[in-house]
VOGU-3710 file (C-alpha; in Angstrom, 3 decimals, decimal comma):
1> mkrrqfiqta> 19,052/-13,089/-12,545  16,538/-15,085/-14,576  12,992/-13,924/-14,705  10,447/-15,986/-12,781  6,739/-15,630/-13,361  3,717/-17,093/-11,578  0,166/-17,883/-12,572  -2,185/-17,463/-9,657  -5,993/-17,140/-9,419  -7,188/-14,928/-6,634
11> vgsslaaqlg> -10,202/-16,285/-4,834  -12,346/-15,274/-1,853  -13,711/-11,958/-0,652  -12,195/-8,560/-1,253  -8,750/-7,912/0,352  -10,079/-5,215/2,587  -12,736/-7,414/4,060  -10,379/-10,375/4,274  -7,776/-8,270/6,081  -10,245/-6,775/8,466
21> gtlaraqqkq> -12,028/-10,038/9,243  -8,817/-12,050/9,656  -7,237/-9,618/12,020  -10,457/-9,064/13,938  -10,827/-12,795/14,574  -7,256/-12,914/15,837  -7,969/-10,032/18,168  -11,150/-11,705/19,481  -9,135/-14,842/20,299  -6,810/-12,642/22,319
31> sgkqrsssst> -9,619/-10,820/24,216  -9,373/-11,275/27,961  -5,757/-12,575/27,715  -2,445/-10,863/28,057  -0,768/-10,941/24,677  2,694/-12,477/24,916  5,543/-12,049/22,392  7,126/-15,376/23,233  6,885/-18,142/20,697  4,763/-21,172/21,345
41> ntghesfllp> 6,891/-23,738/19,540  10,436/-24,160/18,232  9,665/-23,680/14,558  7,248/-24,027/11,676  7,781/-25,022/8,007  5,346/-24,937/5,096  4,812/-23,891/1,553  3,268/-20,453/1,197  2,996/-20,885/-2,507  3,144/-24,322/-4,042
51> isprvketsi> 5,786/-25,268/-6,674  4,405/-24,363/-10,076  5,597/-22,734/-13,304  6,536/-19,051/-13,445  6,581/-18,073/-9,737  7,748/-14,590/-8,756  9,741/-13,884/-5,590  7,628/-13,124/-2,447  8,153/-10,441/0,226  6,735/-10,501/3,716
61> ialadegvaa> 6,134/-7,642/6,200  4,881/-7,518/9,757  1,432/-5,947/10,236  -0,262/-4,494/13,275  -1,361/-6,872/16,099  1,304/-9,406/15,098  -0,176/-10,020/11,751  1,952/-10,536/8,633  1,431/-9,969/4,901  2,975/-11,770/1,926
71> iygsvlagdn> 3,071/-9,714/-1,263  4,051/-10,890/-4,734  3,577/-10,330/-8,369  1,429/-12,608/-10,580  2,135/-12,501/-14,292  -0,779/-13,843/-16,210  0,386/-13,526/-19,856  3,064/-11,491/-21,487  3,579/-8,276/-19,522  0,116/-8,323/-17,952
81> skilmkvsad> 0,549/-8,691/-14,211  -0,965/-7,771/-10,901  0,262/-7,680/-7,345  -1,323/-10,200/-4,894  -1,358/-10,160/-1,130  -2,094/-12,871/1,512  -2,380/-12,107/5,185  -1,965/-14,142/8,391  -3,171/-13,257/11,881  -1,301/-16,056/13,650
91> rgrtwsdaep> 2,342/-15,276/12,749  2,306/-17,213/9,453  0,727/-20,503/10,547  -2,448/-20,006/8,487  -3,114/-17,591/5,573  -6,054/-15,899/3,796  -6,677/-16,417/0,087  -4,647/-14,218/-2,243  -6,312/-11,054/-3,345  -5,063/-8,252/-5,705
101> irtkapygnq> -4,126/-5,039/-3,952  -6,107/-1,941/-5,024  -5,901/1,807/-4,889  -8,279/3,885/-2,796  -11,799/4,902/-3,963  -13,113/6,359/-6,209  -10,935/4,434/-8,600  -10,222/1,193/-6,773  -7,960/-0,008/-9,530  -5,825/-3,107/-9,252
111> vtgsrvspar> -2,210/-2,314/-8,731  -0,294/-3,857/-11,657  3,331/-4,999/-11,415  5,698/-7,493/-9,889  8,901/-7,897/-7,898  7,514/-6,116/-4,821  9,578/-4,745/-1,877  7,624/-3,477/1,144  8,873/-1,445/4,087  7,483/0,226/7,182
121> lksgaigiiy> 7,826/3,988/6,818  8,716/6,360/9,592  5,169/7,685/9,629  3,839/4,215/10,281  2,480/3,679/6,735  3,596/0,740/4,596  5,416/1,595/1,384  6,004/-0,705/-1,550  8,462/-0,368/-4,422  7,712/-2,594/-7,400
131> tgprvrrgrd> 8,403/-3,239/-11,074  5,859/-1,819/-13,470  5,240/-2,376/-17,235  8,211/-2,988/-19,494  9,175/-0,236/-21,880  11,618/-2,336/-23,831  11,528/-6,010/-24,649  14,132/-7,883/-22,633  14,148/-5,446/-19,747  12,312/-5,651/-16,386
141> gtlwfskstd> 10,644/-2,253/-16,754  9,729/0,882/-14,777  10,080/1,260/-11,010  7,121/2,574/-8,887  6,316/3,488/-5,304  3,017/3,364/-3,483  2,004/3,429/0,141  -0,892/2,320/2,409  -2,116/4,023/5,598  -4,520/1,216/6,495
151> egktwlepta> -2,176/-1,793/6,810  -2,455/-2,830/3,140  -6,240/-2,639/2,611  -5,888/0,132/0,086  -3,036/1,953/-1,631  -2,376/5,466/-2,922  -1,949/6,109/-6,608  1,714/5,164/-7,455  4,654/7,569/-7,993  7,299/6,823/-10,650
161> idpyfavmnn> 10,858/6,327/-9,306  12,450/5,317/-12,620  10,223/5,607/-15,688  12,607/3,645/-17,885  14,352/0,633/-16,449  15,663/-0,303/-13,016  15,570/-3,684/-11,221  15,006/-4,005/-7,497  14,830/-7,326/-5,733  12,195/-8,521/-3,318
171> dnarvlrsgr> 12,297/-7,177/0,259  15,182/-4,808/-0,532  13,534/-1,428/0,340  15,026/0,128/3,495  13,974/3,006/5,786  16,828/4,711/7,670  16,579/6,141/11,166  16,173/9,590/9,564  13,088/8,321/7,632  14,977/8,288/4,291
181> ilapvfhwis> 13,683/5,536/2,027  16,325/3,704/0,041  15,719/1,728/-3,151  18,968/-0,078/-4,163  18,668/-1,057/-7,850  20,640/-2,436/-10,744  20,555/-2,261/-14,542  22,172/-4,036/-17,371  23,569/-2,655/-20,556  23,850/-4,808/-23,684
191> pfsggesehe> 24,264/-4,644/-27,433  21,354/-7,083/-27,679  17,838/-5,600/-28,004  15,640/-8,455/-26,942  15,295/-10,999/-24,151  18,717/-12,398/-24,836  20,141/-9,154/-23,403  19,393/-10,576/-19,867  21,807/-13,496/-20,271  24,972/-12,948/-18,231
201> dnnlcycwvy> 27,134/-13,587/-21,289  25,501/-10,748/-23,154  25,477/-7,783/-20,690  27,192/-5,870/-17,929  25,355/-5,101/-14,669  25,891/-2,105/-12,406  24,182/-0,622/-9,299  22,994/2,620/-7,883  20,534/3,826/-5,258  17,328/5,889/-5,336
211> ysddegqtwn> 16,375/7,742/-2,108  13,405/9,760/-0,913  13,176/12,132/2,116  9,467/12,891/1,823  7,914/9,362/2,182  8,080/8,601/-1,550  6,591/11,768/-3,037  9,862/12,631/-4,829  12,996/10,593/-5,524  16,715/11,380/-6,130
221> rslsellvgk> 19,416/9,249/-7,566  22,783/8,508/-6,018  25,861/10,127/-7,542  27,669/6,820/-7,711  27,266/3,948/-10,151  28,868/0,697/-8,892  30,495/-2,235/-10,645  33,594/-4,364/-10,088  36,739/-3,274/-11,900  39,993/-5,204/-12,298
231> nkgrdgwyhf> 42,923/-2,756/-11,874  40,341/0,019/-11,652  38,772/-1,101/-14,936  42,063/-1,153/-16,955  41,891/-4,914/-17,179  38,175/-5,374/-17,303  34,751/-4,622/-15,774  32,514/-7,209/-14,037  28,973/-7,526/-12,779  27,900/-5,938/-9,481
241> eepvveetkk> 24,201/-6,430/-9,131  21,154/-7,249/-7,008  22,331/-4,842/-4,212  21,030/-5,028/-0,665  21,643/-2,261/1,899  21,554/-1,973/5,720  22,351/0,861/8,092  25,264/0,258/10,418  24,528/0,068/14,144  27,649/1,979/15,327
251> dghlimygrt> 27,740/5,155/13,216  24,653/5,061/10,945  26,697/4,564/7,788  25,463/2,258/5,057  26,783/-1,114/3,893  25,839/-2,668/0,535  26,290/-6,322/-0,426  26,212/-7,077/-4,174  26,083/-10,194/-6,269  29,202/-11,060/-8,356
261> emgrqyists> 30,678/-13,934/-10,364  33,823/-13,951/-8,236  32,626/-16,659/-5,799  31,802/-14,129/-3,078  29,692/-11,038/-2,314  31,368/-7,667/-2,829  30,851/-4,706/-0,496  30,414/-0,968/-0,932  29,763/1,608/1,812  28,241/5,094/2,092
271> qdggvvwtwp> 28,816/7,730/4,788  26,202/10,240/3,532  22,965/8,249/3,509  23,413/6,639/0,113  24,367/9,557/-2,107  28,042/8,579/-2,673  29,436/5,055/-2,407  32,881/3,488/-2,287  34,469/1,248/-4,867  33,109/-2,350/-4,356
281> kpgplassya> 35,615/-4,586/-2,588  35,683/-8,366/-1,893  33,539/-9,375/1,099  34,005/-12,235/3,546  31,064/-14,464/2,485  31,502/-17,274/-0,137  28,543/-16,997/-2,475  27,061/-18,234/-5,683  25,931/-15,842/-8,327  22,833/-14,855/-6,309
291> rtqlkripqt> 21,472/-12,120/-4,006  22,233/-11,919/-0,273  19,540/-10,746/2,185  20,676/-8,486/5,037  18,389/-7,562/8,006  19,014/-5,968/11,322  17,614/-8,181/14,168  15,526/-5,855/16,441  16,129/-7,793/19,674  19,953/-7,839/19,441
301> gdllaiwsqa> 20,889/-5,178/16,887  23,021/-7,724/15,065  23,023/-8,270/11,292  21,415/-11,400/9,840  22,643/-12,542/6,434  20,725/-15,185/4,390  22,340/-16,142/1,110  23,168/-19,011/-1,377  26,503/-20,086/0,022  28,526/-22,114/-2,485
311> steeilagvq> 32,076/-23,111/-3,299  33,671/-22,395/-6,678  33,558/-26,099/-7,394  29,744/-26,148/-6,801  29,291/-23,005/-8,945  31,132/-24,635/-11,875  29,237/-27,917/-11,439  25,783/-26,233/-11,543  24,849/-26,916/-7,880  25,310/-23,282/-6,879
321> rcrlscaisk> 21,930/-22,793/-5,181  21,357/-26,047/-3,305  22,336/-24,404/0,062  20,629/-21,470/1,707  22,818/-20,360/4,666  22,485/-17,821/7,401  25,016/-16,138/9,651  25,252/-13,362/12,287  27,488/-10,361/12,398  27,991/-8,325/15,537
331> ddgvtwehfr> 30,354/-5,782/13,884  28,256/-4,494/10,963  29,370/-7,176/8,427  33,105/-7,079/9,053  33,067/-10,669/10,422  30,448/-13,380/10,573  29,675/-16,265/12,954  26,956/-18,770/13,900  26,814/-20,215/10,385  23,754/-22,394/9,806
341> nleslddttr> 21,736/-23,709/6,921  18,044/-23,135/6,286  18,161/-25,595/3,362  21,041/-27,825/2,181  21,617/-31,100/0,394  24,631/-31,646/2,565  25,803/-30,780/6,115  28,442/-28,135/5,211  27,586/-24,931/7,030  30,576/-22,737/6,297
351> iepppaepit> 32,632/-22,400/3,100  35,716/-20,316/2,717  35,510/-17,829/-0,146  38,090/-18,096/-2,954  41,167/-15,804/-3,009  40,229/-12,195/-3,574  43,213/-11,601/-5,886  43,619/-12,058/-8,711  39,993/-11,314/-9,677  38,625/-14,523/-11,212
361> vyrmdtfayr> 35,208/-15,193/-12,749  33,605/-18,530/-11,910  30,968/-19,341/-14,484  29,717/-22,693/-15,777  29,617/-23,237/-19,512  25,816/-23,594/-19,595  23,847/-22,053/-16,705  21,756/-24,634/-15,018  20,460/-25,971/-11,707  21,692/-29,535/-11,406
371> qpvdrrryhr> 21,340/-32,341/-8,861  24,811/-33,117/-7,370  26,579/-36,240/-8,562  28,249/-37,080/-5,254  25,336/-38,549/-3,354  27,535/-39,574/-0,404  28,361/-35,992/0,475  25,010/-34,551/-0,683  23,066/-37,233/1,112  19,726/-35,323/0,836
381> apgavrvsya> 19,892/-35,387/-2,929  17,932/-35,495/-5,052  16,330/-32,408/-3,506  16,161/-28,625/-3,641  18,480/-27,268/-6,306  17,299/-23,594/-6,227  16,787/-21,991/-2,852  17,361/-18,241/-2,882  15,842/-14,710/-2,669  14,909/-14,676/1,008
391> svafigdevl> 12,530/-12,259/2,612  12,565/-11,674/6,394  10,063/-10,347/8,979  10,453/-10,145/12,743  7,439/-10,651/14,993  7,899/-10,995/18,772  10,788/-13,376/19,354  10,255/-15,157/16,042  11,818/-14,704/12,591  9,628/-15,440/9,549
401> itydfsnnns> 11,568/-16,245/6,357  10,205/-16,912/2,829  12,369/-17,980/-0,020  12,251/-19,486/-3,542  12,253/-23,243/-3,517  12,685/-25,584/-6,522  13,585/-29,231/-6,576  13,717/-29,623/-10,355  14,719/-26,618/-12,449  14,472/-22,863/-12,568
411> sqhgtklril> 11,220/-22,791/-14,503  9,187/-24,360/-11,670  9,516/-23,208/-8,075  7,383/-22,070/-5,143  7,686/-19,992/-1,943  8,742/-21,830/1,221  8,066/-20,406/4,695  10,279/-21,022/7,763  9,448/-19,684/11,220  12,197/-19,932/13,805
421> pvqwfyea> 12,938/-18,373/17,243  15,507/-15,606/17,177  17,704/-17,726/19,420  17,979/-20,460/16,777  20,288/-18,216/14,719  22,732/-17,954/17,608  22,913/-21,690/18,485  25,489/-22,874/15,881
//
């Protein structure tokens, strides 16, 4: 995972006023009418954040009255950063200006940080888990939790989850049926002390989970640390990182997908709410070295996966993130169907993963995002070479998806927004 940073100037009125005014105007338009949850068109596509240097991943969350918020970190210089928020009252078609989120009075301080993951808590409040200041050069930094009881207008003073170093991706916080909050995180160990420690050649990544049963006031750590082992580690250890977790529909167990260099996602499961996890095993989805997003579709109960699907040949050629695919699972991730692409330079919608055994690492000599050479197959090239890190929100019968988008290299990318009917994901 390479760090992405974004320079953004917040303009306009205060966030509280903007939120209240935007949502109030939307409610006035609906007065005297019966609000319908059905979509008015078959899709929408736009850039939420334009392509520019140093963009951070964005998360979206549904608000009251069919509003939606986009939350992201804006790093101004060095480790100085703040969390910005944009809101929409029309299901993502138009947006307010970006404003920094703030704590409640009497302090009203800007909430500093980046890499934000919001979630709707069982109480109805919105919680966010985010990365705070770095405590060591070359590491992402501390992990914090805050919550809002007024739909994001103001936020409580934050609580530390990990005061040292733990990385959590955008839109990865989960709230179980019990109300337990899950924060799946990862960490890398390295003999290098600086920024070079983040390079995949110089470290080893492993996962674990933080959980809270009191709406974020206190946090506990899982008893398992997870990574991939060849012959139970006798013949080597390998990265298992950027975890994403969902609760199973059938029995309430947990399933975790993790990023690896084996050309596919690996899977771990938990039967006790995230305290103890199984040894990660090969999963069924062919994948580049990138995060998968998992979300439960409210209308059907099925799992939706969105990920950077790639073949081993594409990984080795440096075109590993030119396809952002989606698929549906009706059996809690055991099998997948209805493969489609949200973005792709070609028309391939399903790729078979490489053999699970023997464990093989697929890594290009020099990590890069390249335009494909075969322009006959990749007939949309030159085009997007980095589409990844999706965030998902469900409003009515529509699915809102944001994701990183770059058509040149990893140092310049933006946030793209797609809005699609739920039925679209079942049509392939």
